[in-house]
C-alpha positions as CSV (number, residue, x, y, z in Angstrom):
1,X,-90.1,-24.7,210.5
2,X,-90.9,-27.6,208.2
3,X,-92.2,-30.9,209.3
4,X,-88.9,-32.8,208.8
5,X,-86.9,-30.2,210.8
6,X,-89.5,-30.3,213.6
7,X,-89.3,-34.1,213.7
8,X,-85.5,-34.0,213.8
9,X,-85.5,-31.5,216.8
10,X,-88.1,-33.6,218.6
11,X,-85.9,-36.7,218.1
12,X,-82.8,-35.0,219.5
13,X,-84.7,-34.0,222.7
14,X,-86.0,-37.6,223.1
15,X,-82.4,-38.9,222.6
16,X,-81.2,-36.5,225.2
17,X,-83.8,-37.6,227.8
18,X,-82.9,-41.2,227.1
19,X,-79.2,-40.5,227.6
20,X,-79.8,-38.6,230.9
21,X,-82.0,-41.4,232.3
22,X,-79.8,-44.2,231.0
23,X,-76.2,-42.9,230.7
24,X,-74.3,-44.3,227.8
25,X,-77.4,-44.8,225.7
26,X,-77.3,-42.3,222.8
27,X,-79.5,-43.9,220.2
28,X,-81.3,-41.5,217.9
29,X,-78.7,-38.8,217.6
30,X,-75.7,-38.1,215.5
31,X,-72.4,-39.8,216.2
32,X,-70.4,-36.6,217.0
33,X,-73.2,-35.6,219.4
34,X,-73.2,-39.0,221.1
35,X,-69.4,-38.9,221.5
36,X,-69.6,-35.4,222.9
37,X,-72.3,-36.4,225.4
38,X,-70.1,-39.2,226.7
39,X,-67.2,-36.8,227.2
40,X,-69.5,-34.4,229.0
41,X,-70.8,-37.2,231.3
42,X,-67.3,-37.4,232.7
43,X,-67.2,-33.7,233.6
44,X,-69.0,-31.6,236.2
45,X,-71.6,-30.2,233.7
46,X,-75.2,-31.1,234.7
47,X,-77.5,-32.1,231.8
48,X,-80.5,-30.6,233.6
49,X,-79.0,-27.1,233.1
50,X,-78.8,-26.4,236.8
51,X,-75.2,-25.4,236.7
52,X,-74.4,-22.6,234.2
53,X,-70.9,-21.8,232.8
54,X,-68.7,-19.7,235.1
55,X,-67.1,-16.3,234.5
56,X,-63.4,-17.0,234.1
57,X,-62.2,-13.4,233.8
58,X,-63.2,-10.1,235.4
59,X,-64.1,-7.2,233.2
60,X,-60.6,-5.6,233.7
61,X,-58.8,-8.9,233.1
62,X,-60.9,-9.5,230.0
63,X,-60.2,-6.0,228.6
64,X,-56.4,-6.5,228.9
65,X,-56.5,-10.1,227.6
66,X,-58.6,-9.1,224.5
67,X,-56.2,-6.3,223.7
68,X,-53.4,-8.7,223.1
69,X,-55.3,-11.7,221.7
70,X,-54.5,-12.6,218.0
71,X,-58.1,-12.4,216.9
72,X,-58.4,-8.7,218.1
73,X,-56.9,-7.6,214.8
74,X,-59.5,-9.7,212.9
75,X,-62.5,-8.5,214.9
76,X,-63.6,-5.6,212.6
77,X,-63.7,-7.9,209.7
78,X,-65.6,-10.6,211.6
79,X,-68.1,-8.0,212.7
80,X,-68.6,-7.1,209.1
81,X,-68.9,-10.7,207.9
82,X,-70.9,-12.2,210.7
83,X,-71.9,-9.6,213.3
84,X,-74.0,-7.3,211.2
85,X,-76.1,-10.1,209.8
86,X,-76.5,-11.7,213.2
87,X,-77.9,-8.4,214.6
88,X,-80.2,-8.0,211.7
89,X,-81.5,-11.5,211.9
90,X,-82.1,-11.7,215.7
91,X,-79.0,-13.8,216.4
92,X,-75.9,-13.6,218.5
93,X,-72.3,-13.5,217.1
94,X,-69.4,-14.5,219.4
95,X,-65.7,-14.9,219.3
96,X,-63.8,-17.1,221.8
97,X,-60.3,-18.1,222.6
98,X,-58.7,-21.5,222.2
99,X,-59.8,-22.6,225.7
100,X,-63.5,-21.7,225.0
101,X,-63.6,-18.4,226.9
102,X,-65.9,-16.0,225.2
103,X,-64.1,-12.8,224.3
104,X,-66.8,-10.9,222.4
105,X,-70.5,-11.5,222.4
106,X,-72.6,-9.2,220.2
107,X,-75.8,-9.1,218.1
108,X,-79.5,-8.5,218.4
109,X,-80.3,-6.8,221.7
110,X,-83.0,-9.2,222.7
111,X,-81.0,-12.3,221.7
112,X,-78.0,-11.1,223.7
113,X,-80.3,-10.6,226.7
114,X,-81.6,-14.1,226.4
115,X,-78.0,-15.4,226.0
116,X,-77.0,-13.6,229.2
117,X,-79.6,-15.7,231.2
118,X,-77.6,-18.9,230.3
119,X,-74.3,-17.2,230.9
120,X,-73.4,-17.0,227.2
121,X,-71.5,-13.8,228.0
122,X,-68.1,-12.2,227.5
123,X,-65.6,-13.8,230.0
124,X,-67.6,-17.0,230.4
125,X,-66.1,-20.5,229.7
126,X,-67.9,-22.4,226.9
127,X,-65.6,-25.3,226.4
128,X,-67.3,-28.8,226.5
129,X,-65.8,-29.3,229.9
130,X,-67.3,-26.1,231.2
131,X,-70.6,-25.9,229.3
132,X,-71.3,-29.3,227.8
133,X,-72.0,-30.0,224.1
134,X,-72.2,-26.7,222.3
135,X,-71.0,-25.4,218.9
136,X,-68.0,-23.3,220.1
137,X,-66.8,-25.9,222.7
138,X,-67.3,-28.9,220.4
139,X,-65.7,-27.2,217.4
140,X,-62.6,-26.6,219.6
141,X,-62.7,-30.2,220.9
142,X,-62.9,-31.6,217.4
143,X,-60.8,-29.0,215.6
144,X,-63.5,-28.5,212.9
145,X,-66.7,-26.6,212.2
146,X,-69.8,-28.1,213.8
147,X,-73.5,-27.3,214.2
148,X,-75.4,-28.1,217.3
149,X,-79.2,-27.8,217.4
150,X,-81.6,-27.5,220.3
151,X,-81.7,-30.9,222.2
152,X,-78.3,-31.9,221.0
153,X,-76.8,-29.5,223.6
154,X,-75.8,-31.5,226.7
155,X,-77.2,-28.8,229.0
156,X,-81.0,-28.4,229.0
157,X,-80.5,-24.7,229.6
158,X,-79.4,-24.4,226.0
159,X,-82.2,-26.4,224.4
160,X,-83.9,-23.3,223.1
161,X,-80.9,-22.5,220.9
162,X,-79.1,-23.7,217.8
163,X,-75.5,-22.7,217.0
164,X,-72.8,-23.1,214.4
165,X,-69.1,-22.5,215.1
166,X,-65.7,-23.0,213.4
167,X,-62.2,-22.9,214.9
168,X,-59.6,-20.3,213.7
169,X,-56.0,-21.5,213.2
170,X,-52.8,-19.6,213.1
171,X,-51.8,-19.9,209.4
172,X,-48.1,-20.2,210.3
173,X,-48.3,-22.9,213.0
174,X,-51.7,-24.5,212.4
175,X,-52.4,-24.0,216.1
176,X,-56.0,-23.2,217.0
177,X,-56.2,-19.6,218.4
178,X,-59.9,-19.2,218.8
179,X,-63.4,-19.9,217.5
180,X,-66.2,-18.0,215.8
181,X,-69.9,-18.7,216.5
182,X,-73.4,-17.9,215.5
183,X,-76.2,-18.7,218.0
184,X,-79.9,-18.2,217.6
185,X,-83.1,-19.8,216.5
186,X,-84.1,-22.4,213.8
187,X,-82.4,-20.6,210.9
188,X,-79.0,-21.4,212.6
189,X,-79.8,-25.1,212.2
190,X,-79.3,-24.8,208.4
191,X,-76.4,-25.4,205.9
192,X,-76.0,-21.6,205.2
193,X,-75.3,-20.9,208.8
194,X,-72.6,-23.5,209.0
195,X,-71.1,-22.2,205.7
196,X,-71.1,-18.7,207.1
197,X,-69.0,-19.5,210.1
198,X,-66.6,-21.6,208.0
199,X,-66.1,-18.6,205.7
200,X,-65.6,-16.3,208.6
201,X,-63.0,-18.5,210.1
202,X,-61.1,-18.7,206.8
203,X,-61.3,-14.9,206.4
204,X,-59.9,-14.5,210.0
205,X,-57.0,-16.9,209.1
206,X,-56.3,-14.8,206.0
207,X,-56.2,-11.7,208.1
208,X,-53.7,-13.3,210.5
209,X,-51.6,-14.5,207.5
210,X,-51.4,-10.9,206.4
211,X,-49.6,-9.8,209.6
212,X,-45.9,-9.4,209.2
213,X,-43.6,-11.0,211.8
214,X,-41.1,-8.4,213.0
215,X,-37.6,-9.3,211.9
216,X,-34.1,-7.8,212.2
217,X,-32.3,-6.0,215.0
218,X,-34.6,-5.0,217.8
219,X,-35.7,-1.4,218.4
220,X,-35.2,0.1,221.9
221,X,-38.0,2.3,223.3
222,X,-37.4,4.6,226.2
223,X,-40.6,6.0,227.7
224,X,-40.4,5.9,231.5
225,X,-40.3,9.3,233.2
226,X,-40.4,11.1,229.8
227,X,-43.0,13.2,227.9
228,X,-41.9,11.7,224.6
229,X,-40.4,8.5,223.4
230,X,-36.8,7.9,222.4
231,X,-36.6,5.2,219.8
232,X,-33.2,3.7,219.2
233,X,-32.3,1.7,216.1
234,X,-28.9,0.7,214.8
235,X,-26.9,3.8,214.4
236,X,-29.8,6.2,214.9
237,X,-31.9,7.7,217.7
238,X,-35.3,9.3,217.1
239,X,-36.9,11.7,219.6
240,X,-40.6,11.4,218.7
241,X,-43.3,14.0,219.2
242,X,-45.8,13.4,222.0
243,X,-48.5,12.1,219.5
244,X,-46.0,10.0,217.6
245,X,-44.8,8.6,221.0
246,X,-48.4,7.5,221.8
247,X,-48.8,5.8,218.4
248,X,-45.5,3.9,218.6
249,X,-46.2,2.8,222.2
250,X,-49.7,1.6,221.2
251,X,-48.2,-0.5,218.4
252,X,-45.5,-1.8,220.7
253,X,-48.0,-2.8,223.4
254,X,-50.2,-4.6,220.8
255,X,-47.3,-6.8,219.8
256,X,-48.8,-7.4,216.3
257,X,-50.5,-5.5,213.5
258,X,-53.7,-3.6,214.4
259,X,-56.4,-2.0,212.3
260,X,-56.9,1.8,212.2
261,X,-60.2,1.3,214.1
262,X,-58.5,-0.5,216.9
263,X,-55.6,2.0,217.0
264,X,-58.0,4.9,217.2
265,X,-59.7,3.4,220.3
266,X,-56.3,2.8,221.9
267,X,-55.3,6.4,221.4
268,X,-58.3,8.3,222.5
269,X,-61.7,8.0,224.3
270,X,-63.1,10.5,221.8
271,X,-63.7,9.5,218.2
272,X,-60.7,10.0,216.0
273,X,-61.5,10.6,212.3
274,X,-59.9,8.0,210.1
275,X,-58.4,10.7,207.9
276,X,-56.7,12.3,210.9
277,X,-55.2,9.0,212.0
278,X,-54.0,8.2,208.5
279,X,-52.3,11.6,208.3
280,X,-50.5,11.1,211.6
281,X,-49.3,7.7,210.6
282,X,-48.1,9.1,207.2
283,X,-46.0,11.7,209.1
284,X,-44.7,9.1,211.5
285,X,-43.7,6.9,208.5
286,X,-41.8,9.8,207.1
287,X,-39.8,10.0,210.4
288,X,-39.2,6.3,210.8
289,X,-39.1,5.1,207.3
290,X,-41.3,2.4,205.6
291,X,-38.8,-0.3,206.8
292,X,-39.9,0.3,210.4
293,X,-43.6,1.1,210.2
294,X,-46.0,-1.0,208.2
295,X,-49.6,-0.5,207.2
296,X,-52.7,-2.6,206.6
297,X,-52.4,-3.5,209.4
298,X,-50.4,-0.9,211.2
299,X,-47.3,-2.5,212.9
300,X,-43.8,-2.0,213.9
301,X,-41.7,-4.1,211.5
302,X,-38.8,-4.9,213.9
303,X,-38.8,-6.6,217.3
304,X,-39.2,-4.1,220.2
305,X,-37.5,-3.9,223.6
306,X,-38.9,-1.3,226.0
307,X,-37.6,0.2,229.3
308,X,-41.0,-0.5,230.9
309,X,-40.9,-4.1,229.7
310,X,-37.5,-4.5,231.4
311,X,-39.0,-3.3,234.7
312,X,-41.9,-5.7,234.4
313,X,-39.6,-8.6,233.7
314,X,-37.4,-7.8,236.7
315,X,-40.5,-7.6,238.9
316,X,-41.7,-11.0,237.5
317,X,-38.4,-12.5,238.6
318,X,-38.7,-11.0,242.1
319,X,-35.7,-8.5,241.5
320,X,-37.5,-5.5,243.1
321,X,-34.4,-3.4,243.9
322,X,-33.2,-3.7,240.3
323,X,-36.7,-2.9,239.0
324,X,-36.9,0.2,241.1
325,X,-33.4,1.3,240.0
326,X,-34.6,1.0,236.4
327,X,-37.7,3.0,237.0
328,X,-37.0,6.8,236.4
329,X,-40.8,7.6,236.6
330,X,-44.2,6.8,235.2
331,X,-44.8,5.9,231.6
332,X,-45.4,9.0,229.4
333,X,-46.9,10.8,232.5
334,X,-48.7,13.5,230.4
335,X,-50.4,11.1,228.0
336,X,-54.1,10.4,228.3
337,X,-54.2,7.7,225.6
338,X,-56.3,4.9,227.2
339,X,-53.9,2.1,226.3
340,X,-51.0,4.1,227.8
341,X,-52.9,5.2,230.9
342,X,-53.8,1.5,231.6
343,X,-50.2,0.3,231.1
344,X,-48.9,3.2,233.3
345,X,-51.3,2.4,236.1
346,X,-50.6,-1.4,236.0
347,X,-46.8,-1.0,236.0
348,X,-46.9,1.6,238.8
349,X,-49.2,-0.6,240.9
350,X,-47.0,-3.7,240.4
351,X,-43.8,-1.8,241.4
352,X,-45.4,0.0,244.3
353,X,-46.9,-3.2,245.6
354,X,-43.6,-5.0,245.4
355,X,-41.7,-2.2,247.2
356,X,-44.3,-2.1,250.0
357,X,-44.3,-5.9,250.3
358,X,-40.5,-6.0,250.5
359,X,-40.5,-4.2,253.9
360,X,-37.0,-3.0,252.9
361,X,-36.4,0.5,254.4
362,X,-33.9,1.3,251.7
363,X,-36.4,0.6,248.9
364,X,-39.2,2.3,250.8
365,X,-37.1,5.4,251.3
366,X,-36.2,5.5,247.6
367,X,-39.9,5.3,246.7
368,X,-41.1,8.1,249.0
369,X,-38.2,10.3,248.1
370,X,-39.1,10.0,244.4
371,X,-41.5,12.6,242.8
372,X,-44.2,10.0,242.3
373,X,-44.0,8.5,245.8
374,X,-43.7,11.6,247.9
375,X,-47.5,11.8,248.7
376,X,-48.0,8.0,249.2
377,X,-49.3,7.8,252.7
378,X,-49.2,4.0,253.0
379,X,-45.6,4.0,251.8
380,X,-44.6,6.5,254.4
381,X,-46.4,4.4,257.0
382,X,-44.7,1.3,255.8
383,X,-41.3,3.0,256.0
384,X,-42.0,4.2,259.6
385,X,-42.7,0.6,260.7
386,X,-39.4,-0.7,259.2
387,X,-37.3,1.9,261.1
388,X,-35.9,1.4,264.6
389,X,-38.3,2.4,267.4
390,X,-37.6,5.8,268.9
391,X,-35.4,6.9,266.0
392,X,-35.9,10.5,264.6
393,X,-36.3,9.0,261.1
394,X,-39.2,6.8,262.3
395,X,-40.9,9.7,264.0
396,X,-40.5,11.9,260.9
397,X,-41.9,9.1,258.6
398,X,-44.8,8.5,260.9
399,X,-45.6,12.2,261.1
400,X,-45.5,12.5,257.3
401,X,-47.9,9.5,257.0
402,X,-50.3,11.0,259.5
403,X,-50.2,14.4,257.7
404,X,-50.9,12.8,254.3
405,X,-53.6,10.6,255.9
406,X,-55.4,13.6,257.4
407,X,-55.3,15.4,254.1
408,X,-56.7,12.5,252.1
409,X,-58.9,10.9,254.7
410,X,-57.0,7.5,254.7
411,X,-56.2,7.2,258.4
412,X,-58.3,4.0,258.8
413,X,-56.4,2.5,255.8
414,X,-53.1,3.4,257.4
415,X,-54.1,1.7,260.6
416,X,-55.0,-1.5,258.7
417,X,-51.8,-1.3,256.8
418,X,-49.8,-0.9,260.1
419,X,-51.5,-4.0,261.5
420,X,-50.5,-6.0,258.5
421,X,-46.9,-4.8,258.8
422,X,-46.7,-5.8,262.4
423,X,-47.7,-9.4,261.7
424,X,-44.8,-11.9,261.8
425,X,-43.5,-13.0,258.4
426,X,-44.6,-16.5,257.4
């Protein structure tokens, strides 16, 4: 570190101490930093660093959120442009959403470990309001690239770091969709670091601009209770193979174009060779035609409606009976593709929870009489408690619940469930 840089860093720390002891006094620091400090003074952030940013999403919530975030498609490119260099130089590379929640934090192992101690981690909130003056948060606040060095951070917990960040905008709407950041030591407090994040943000915007917006009549996908997808377009019906079914569903769930690398992860927990995936997509394009399946990135080129999406919408509207009537069974039940397993589990949990919460004997009976609900001990218990006391049907349902509970060791769970059911409705 040269003498002028050291003097500048010392001056920023002195200015911070002066501001903390005499709020509103921000002499000796840059205007954008002074303005940011004044904003932070109105928030709950503590300048002494005693309150670190909070985790805003659980690991499971974050995984699902990242899968559908617009910047997911640009992540491989961002890793190549910023991430590799950050790891080699001992820095941290991060991507956040428009609210300042960190979605991906990667880089040098030791630097990532240091960052964890100040809660600069995936799922944590680093907007100005949540973390004080910092490059990602202040870049989002101002809508432009910024560099924040050591003592310019509002929280003293971050005074050992320098960072540079730039917002990423949707090229069609101009709306900020996220932010890219480099954090580390003194070399981040230099013009090349700021230029690097600006370039990365522009590259991400170019990647987003390359995505094609689906147009035309919507496709209909039928995948519930089936081992393969039926894809309906105007005047034609395609019955897809199991593997092509998984690919089409993965693209439909993404909702936008995805890279081959991302698609491979969605389709298998094991590594899928790029050549194998390309060959499968070539065969699928021969079935669907180039007007339906795009590449670079891979995407369905028409809007999509799905039978499982219809069920989810009915549940969101509280129309449980209609949702159950539209549910012929689990989503591609034989598929072990990670993205489909997760969607299958989420939808079944939502529907099951809504049926149990309804306390409707008709819905509960339909659930336990279905192939996927026949061994659901809590559902049998719930049914028993909705039937008239002393009735043969109640006795039979209770007996089935007890038998299943003994088989699976969930009798205590059934007792807790029964206690909940016996509480008066609010």
